[in-house]
C-alpha positions as CSV (number, residue, x, y, z in Angstrom):
1,X,-35.2,55.3,135.7
2,X,-33.9,51.9,136.8
3,X,-33.8,49.2,134.2
4,X,-36.6,46.7,134.7
5,X,-35.3,43.3,133.6
6,X,-38.7,42.4,132.1
7,X,-38.3,45.3,129.6
8,X,-34.6,44.9,128.9
9,X,-32.9,43.0,126.1
10,X,-30.1,40.6,127.1
11,X,-27.5,42.8,125.2
12,X,-28.4,45.7,127.5
13,X,-27.9,43.8,130.8
14,X,-24.9,45.5,132.5
15,X,-21.9,43.4,133.7
16,X,-22.5,41.9,137.2
17,X,-25.3,44.2,138.3
18,X,-27.0,44.4,141.7
19,X,-30.4,42.7,141.1
20,X,-33.3,43.5,143.4
21,X,-36.1,40.8,143.4
22,X,-39.5,42.0,144.8
23,X,-41.2,39.2,146.7
24,X,-44.9,39.5,147.5
25,X,-48.0,37.4,147.8
26,X,-51.5,36.9,146.4
27,X,-53.6,37.1,149.5
28,X,-56.6,39.0,150.8
29,X,-56.1,42.5,152.3
30,X,-59.6,43.2,153.6
31,X,-62.5,44.5,151.6
32,X,-60.8,47.6,150.5
33,X,-57.3,46.6,149.2
34,X,-56.4,44.3,146.3
35,X,-54.8,40.8,146.5
36,X,-51.6,42.3,144.9
37,X,-51.0,44.7,147.8
38,X,-47.8,43.1,149.1
39,X,-46.4,42.6,145.6
40,X,-47.1,46.2,144.5
41,X,-45.5,47.6,147.6
42,X,-42.4,45.4,147.4
43,X,-42.0,46.3,143.7
44,X,-42.3,50.0,144.4
45,X,-39.8,49.8,147.2
46,X,-37.4,47.9,145.0
47,X,-37.7,50.4,142.2
48,X,-37.3,53.4,144.5
49,X,-34.4,51.9,146.4
50,X,-32.7,50.9,143.2
51,X,-32.9,54.4,141.7
52,X,-31.5,56.0,144.9
53,X,-28.8,53.4,145.3
54,X,-27.7,53.7,141.7
55,X,-27.6,57.5,141.9
56,X,-25.6,57.5,145.2
57,X,-23.1,54.8,144.3
58,X,-23.0,54.6,140.5
59,X,-23.7,50.9,140.8
60,X,-25.6,49.2,137.9
61,X,-29.0,48.0,139.3
62,X,-31.7,45.9,137.8
63,X,-35.1,45.2,139.2
64,X,-36.3,41.7,138.4
65,X,-39.9,40.8,137.8
66,X,-41.8,40.4,141.1
67,X,-42.6,37.0,142.6
68,X,-46.3,37.3,143.2
69,X,-46.9,34.1,145.1
70,X,-45.6,33.3,148.6
71,X,-46.4,31.4,151.8
72,X,-49.9,32.8,152.6
73,X,-51.6,29.8,154.2
74,X,-52.8,31.8,157.1
75,X,-55.1,33.7,154.8
76,X,-56.5,30.6,153.1
77,X,-59.8,31.0,154.8
78,X,-60.5,33.9,152.5
79,X,-61.6,33.3,148.8
80,X,-59.0,34.4,146.2
81,X,-55.9,33.7,148.3
82,X,-53.2,31.7,146.4
83,X,-50.4,30.3,148.5
84,X,-47.6,28.0,147.3
85,X,-46.4,27.1,150.8
86,X,-43.0,27.3,152.4
87,X,-41.3,24.3,150.7
88,X,-42.3,25.4,147.2
89,X,-41.3,29.0,148.0
90,X,-37.9,27.8,149.4
91,X,-37.2,25.7,146.3
92,X,-38.2,28.5,143.9
93,X,-36.0,31.1,145.6
94,X,-33.0,28.8,145.9
95,X,-33.1,28.1,142.1
96,X,-33.6,31.7,141.3
97,X,-30.5,32.7,143.2
98,X,-28.5,29.9,141.5
99,X,-29.7,31.1,138.2
100,X,-29.2,34.8,138.9
101,X,-25.7,34.2,140.2
102,X,-24.5,33.2,136.7
103,X,-24.7,36.9,135.7
104,X,-25.6,39.1,138.7
105,X,-23.0,40.6,141.0
106,X,-25.3,40.3,144.0
107,X,-29.0,39.6,144.7
108,X,-31.3,41.3,147.2
109,X,-34.8,40.0,147.8
110,X,-37.2,42.9,148.7
111,X,-39.9,41.1,150.7
112,X,-43.4,42.6,151.1
113,X,-45.2,39.7,152.9
114,X,-44.3,38.8,156.5
115,X,-45.3,35.2,156.0
116,X,-42.4,34.7,153.6
117,X,-39.8,35.9,156.1
118,X,-38.8,32.7,157.8
119,X,-38.4,30.8,154.6
120,X,-36.5,33.7,153.0
121,X,-34.1,33.8,155.9
122,X,-33.4,30.1,155.5
123,X,-32.8,30.6,151.7
124,X,-30.4,33.5,152.3
125,X,-28.4,31.4,154.8
126,X,-28.3,28.4,152.5
127,X,-27.3,30.5,149.5
128,X,-24.5,32.3,151.4
129,X,-23.2,28.9,152.5
130,X,-23.0,28.1,148.8
131,X,-21.0,31.3,148.3
132,X,-23.7,33.3,146.6
133,X,-23.9,37.0,147.2
134,X,-27.4,37.4,148.5
135,X,-29.3,39.3,151.1
136,X,-32.9,40.4,152.0
137,X,-34.8,43.5,152.9
138,X,-38.1,43.4,154.8
139,X,-40.7,46.0,153.8
140,X,-42.1,46.5,157.3
141,X,-42.9,49.5,159.5
142,X,-42.6,49.7,163.3
143,X,-46.2,49.1,164.5
144,X,-47.9,47.2,167.3
145,X,-51.5,47.1,166.2
146,X,-51.5,47.5,162.4
147,X,-50.3,44.2,161.1
148,X,-52.4,43.7,158.0
149,X,-54.4,45.9,155.7
150,X,-54.6,48.6,158.4
151,X,-53.5,52.3,158.5
152,X,-50.0,51.7,157.2
153,X,-50.6,49.5,154.2
154,X,-53.7,51.4,153.2
155,X,-51.9,54.7,153.4
156,X,-49.0,53.4,151.3
157,X,-51.4,52.0,148.7
158,X,-53.3,55.3,148.6
159,X,-50.0,57.0,147.8
160,X,-48.8,54.4,145.2
161,X,-52.1,53.1,143.6
162,X,-55.1,55.1,144.8
163,X,-57.1,53.7,141.9
164,X,-57.0,50.2,143.6
165,X,-58.1,51.3,147.0
166,X,-61.9,51.5,147.9
167,X,-62.0,53.6,151.1
168,X,-65.8,53.2,151.1
169,X,-65.2,49.6,152.2
170,X,-62.5,50.4,154.7
171,X,-63.5,49.3,158.2
172,X,-61.9,48.6,161.6
173,X,-60.5,45.1,162.0
174,X,-58.9,43.5,165.1
175,X,-56.7,46.1,166.6
176,X,-55.0,44.0,169.3
177,X,-51.1,43.9,169.1
178,X,-49.8,41.2,166.8
179,X,-47.8,39.5,169.5
180,X,-51.0,38.9,171.3
181,X,-52.7,37.5,168.2
182,X,-49.8,35.5,166.9
183,X,-50.4,32.2,168.7
184,X,-54.0,31.9,167.5
185,X,-53.1,33.2,164.1
186,X,-50.4,30.5,163.7
187,X,-52.7,27.8,164.9
188,X,-56.0,28.7,163.2
189,X,-55.2,31.3,160.5
190,X,-56.4,34.9,160.1
191,X,-60.2,34.3,159.6
192,X,-61.0,33.3,163.2
193,X,-59.2,36.4,164.4
194,X,-60.8,39.0,162.1
195,X,-63.9,38.3,160.0
196,X,-63.1,41.2,157.5
197,X,-59.4,40.2,157.1
198,X,-58.0,43.4,158.7
199,X,-55.6,43.6,161.5
200,X,-55.6,47.3,162.4
201,X,-57.7,50.3,161.5
202,X,-57.5,51.7,157.9
203,X,-60.3,54.2,158.2
204,X,-58.1,57.2,158.7
205,X,-55.5,56.3,156.2
206,X,-54.4,59.1,153.7
207,X,-52.1,59.4,150.7
208,X,-50.1,62.0,152.6
209,X,-49.4,59.6,155.3
210,X,-48.6,57.0,152.7
211,X,-46.0,59.2,151.1
212,X,-44.3,59.6,154.4
213,X,-44.4,55.9,155.3
214,X,-43.2,54.9,151.8
215,X,-40.2,57.2,152.3
216,X,-39.4,55.3,155.5
217,X,-39.6,52.0,153.6
218,X,-37.2,53.3,151.0
219,X,-34.8,54.7,153.6
220,X,-34.8,51.3,155.5
221,X,-34.2,49.4,152.2
222,X,-31.2,51.6,151.3
223,X,-29.7,51.2,154.8
224,X,-30.0,47.4,154.5
225,X,-28.6,47.2,151.0
226,X,-25.7,49.5,151.8
227,X,-25.0,47.6,155.0
228,X,-24.8,44.3,153.1
């Protein structure tokens, strides 16, 4: 298994490894999924991609502890959401890269929350300008009406952490395509668009579908890491 940095002594850190940093959020995911959904998926993708990449290339790979807070202001209308905002997220990620670069060969952020993406892209651009070896992978599947806590995320969570999914509470949310909802979402947040916090329909989600979708996420991450 891939070394998890949190469980590793400093004397066991390999020379100039590839470091994958899962980036998630603490935000509502409907009545049936936990606040940790994005972080758990990003962590699982990072671990799976790290194992495959190491086995294929022989590269030393370490998975850093996940960043569990992101820019989730659009979900602030739901109790329990914790957002640190774009500026705090940017500052934290910049300093992480500067610190990691003292011993890592390269850094890849594995992002599980769409709301982090704009800030993360800006961080990668700035860090590359500073001559750091850094890139990003987005844990996203091609979908037009399943943007949040719907079929895809629920299926993946049923595959990874079925004990955290309450399918008895799963219900249909707003199933309109995200590009139609985005202007109102950006202006008013998620709550006015969907009272239950779901964008999509999780009611038919299965662990079998989740295994298939998770495999797609791993394949996508490997392509991005190999390309960079």
